[in-house]
C-alpha positions as CSV (number, residue, x, y, z in Angstrom):
1,M,60.9,88.0,123.9
2,P,63.5,87.9,121.2
3,N,63.7,84.9,119.0
4,K,66.8,82.9,118.1
5,H,66.9,84.2,114.5
6,N,66.9,87.9,115.6
7,I,69.5,87.2,118.2
8,D,71.7,85.6,115.6
9,N,71.2,88.5,113.2
10,V,72.1,91.1,115.9
11,A,75.3,89.1,116.6
12,K,76.0,89.0,112.8
13,I,75.6,92.8,112.6
14,A,77.9,93.2,115.6
15,E,80.5,91.2,113.7
16,D,80.0,93.4,110.7
17,L,80.4,96.6,112.8
18,E,83.6,95.3,114.4
19,G,86.7,97.0,113.0
20,I,84.9,99.2,110.4
21,S,86.1,102.7,109.5
22,A,82.6,103.7,108.3
23,M,79.1,102.5,107.7
24,W,76.9,104.0,105.0
25,V,73.1,103.5,104.8
26,I,71.5,103.4,101.4
27,D,68.0,102.8,100.0
28,Y,68.2,100.3,97.1
29,R,64.5,100.1,96.2
30,G,63.9,99.9,92.5
31,L,67.3,98.3,91.6
32,T,67.3,95.1,89.6
33,V,69.1,92.0,90.8
34,K,71.9,92.7,88.3
35,E,72.2,96.3,89.5
36,V,72.5,95.2,93.1
37,E,75.2,92.7,92.1
38,A,77.1,95.4,90.3
39,L,76.7,97.6,93.4
40,R,78.0,94.9,95.6
41,R,81.0,94.3,93.2
42,S,81.9,98.0,93.2
43,V,81.6,98.2,97.0
44,R,83.8,95.1,97.3
45,E,86.4,96.7,95.1
46,A,86.4,99.7,97.5
47,D,87.3,97.3,100.4
48,A,83.8,97.3,101.9
49,K,80.9,94.9,102.0
50,M,77.1,95.3,101.8
51,G,74.5,93.8,103.9
52,V,70.7,94.1,104.3
53,Y,69.3,93.9,107.8
54,K,66.1,95.0,109.6
55,N,66.4,98.6,110.9
56,T,65.3,97.6,114.4
57,L,68.0,94.9,114.6
58,M,70.6,97.5,113.4
59,R,69.4,99.9,116.1
60,L,69.9,97.2,118.7
61,A,73.4,96.3,117.4
62,L,74.4,100.0,117.3
63,E,73.2,100.4,120.9
64,N,75.0,97.3,122.0
65,A,78.2,98.5,120.3
66,E,77.8,102.0,121.9
67,L,77.8,103.6,118.5
68,P,75.6,106.7,117.7
69,E,71.9,106.3,116.9
70,L,71.1,107.0,113.2
71,G,67.6,108.2,113.9
72,D,65.5,108.8,110.8
73,I,68.2,107.4,108.6
74,L,67.0,104.0,109.7
75,S,63.6,104.2,108.3
76,G,62.2,102.3,105.3
77,P,64.2,99.7,103.4
78,S,67.9,100.0,104.1
79,A,71.1,98.4,103.0
80,F,74.3,98.9,104.9
81,V,77.8,99.3,103.5
82,F,80.5,98.4,106.0
83,A,83.8,100.0,105.0
84,T,86.9,98.3,106.5
85,G,89.4,100.2,104.4
86,D,89.4,103.8,103.2
87,P,85.9,105.2,104.0
88,V,86.2,107.8,101.2
89,A,86.7,105.0,98.6
90,S,83.5,103.2,99.7
91,A,81.5,106.5,99.8
92,K,82.8,107.3,96.3
93,A,81.8,103.8,95.0
94,I,78.3,104.4,96.3
95,K,78.1,107.9,95.0
96,D,79.3,106.9,91.5
97,F,76.8,104.1,91.4
98,A,74.0,106.5,92.5
99,K,74.9,108.8,89.6
100,K,74.3,106.0,87.1
101,N,71.2,104.6,88.9
102,E,68.6,107.1,90.0
103,N,66.9,104.4,92.2
104,L,69.8,104.3,94.6
105,V,69.5,106.9,97.4
106,I,72.2,107.6,99.9
107,K,70.4,108.1,103.3
108,G,73.4,108.8,105.6
109,G,75.8,106.8,107.7
110,M,78.5,107.1,110.3
111,M,82.3,107.4,110.4
112,D,84.6,107.4,113.4
113,G,81.6,107.2,115.8
114,V,79.9,110.3,114.3
115,A,76.5,110.1,112.5
116,Y,76.2,111.9,109.1
117,G,73.3,112.8,106.9
118,A,73.1,112.2,103.2
119,A,74.7,115.6,102.3
120,E,77.7,115.0,104.5
121,V,78.2,111.5,103.0
122,E,78.2,113.0,99.5
123,A,80.7,115.6,100.7
124,I,82.9,112.8,102.1
125,A,82.7,111.0,98.8
126,A,83.9,114.2,97.1
127,L,87.2,114.1,99.1
128,P,90.4,112.9,97.5
129,S,91.4,109.3,98.3
130,R,93.9,108.5,101.0
131,E,96.6,107.8,98.4
132,E,95.9,111.2,96.7
133,L,96.2,113.1,100.0
134,I,99.5,111.3,100.9
135,A,100.9,112.1,97.4
136,K,99.9,115.8,97.8
137,L,101.5,115.9,101.3
138,L,104.7,114.4,100.1
139,G,104.8,116.8,97.1
140,T,104.3,119.7,99.5
141,I,107.0,118.5,101.8
142,S,109.5,117.7,99.0
143,N,109.0,120.9,97.0
144,P,111.1,123.3,99.2
145,M,113.9,120.7,99.3
146,V,113.9,120.4,95.5
147,K,114.1,124.1,95.1
148,M,116.9,124.3,97.6
149,V,118.9,121.7,95.7
150,R,118.4,123.6,92.5
151,V,119.6,126.9,94.1
152,C,122.7,125.1,95.5
153,N,123.5,123.5,92.2
154,G,123.1,126.7,90.2
155,P,126.6,128.1,90.6
156,M,128.3,124.8,89.8
157,E,126.0,124.3,86.8
158,Y,126.9,127.7,85.4
159,F,130.6,127.1,86.0
160,A,130.4,123.8,84.2
161,R,128.6,125.4,81.3
162,A,131.3,128.2,81.1
163,V,134.1,125.7,81.1
164,S,132.4,123.6,78.5
165,A,131.9,126.7,76.3
166,I,135.6,127.7,76.7
167,A,136.7,124.2,75.8
168,D,134.4,124.3,72.7
169,Q,135.9,127.6,71.6
170,K,139.5,126.4,72.0
171,S,138.8,123.2,70.2
172,A,137.2,125.1,67.3
173,A,140.1,127.5,67.0
């Protein structure tokens, strides 16, 4: 029979799972308290939050929320990063921290209701941010229009230069 503490923790996990864009699972063994604080800070800056829960309680909460099982990802000590904003930004924050600290291991996670392994999470972290993708899209859309304006302005520009050159010649003479 479940105890009150575990029921409360499953409810807390359900709150954390509500409205997230992604959840990443990491193994933080071997990190010092200062390193964990730095990790939490970098995750917070990426519009996400980190929590540590028992894997069995996480399995129950995922099952109750009808989200995918994470299988072997939920074995051993795990910390969970709940991304409410751009999932790529939080994955990048974790990956960047893992580069500096060998003890942090990315185990996997889920995004948009699909479970991913460690390799896929690292591939997601390698993607450009949402803002970069929007900027590239706008550049791609505006590029043909800018070229068209230049082509249309070309004859008028040449005419203005010719008139200016003639005016300079006449004033010099």
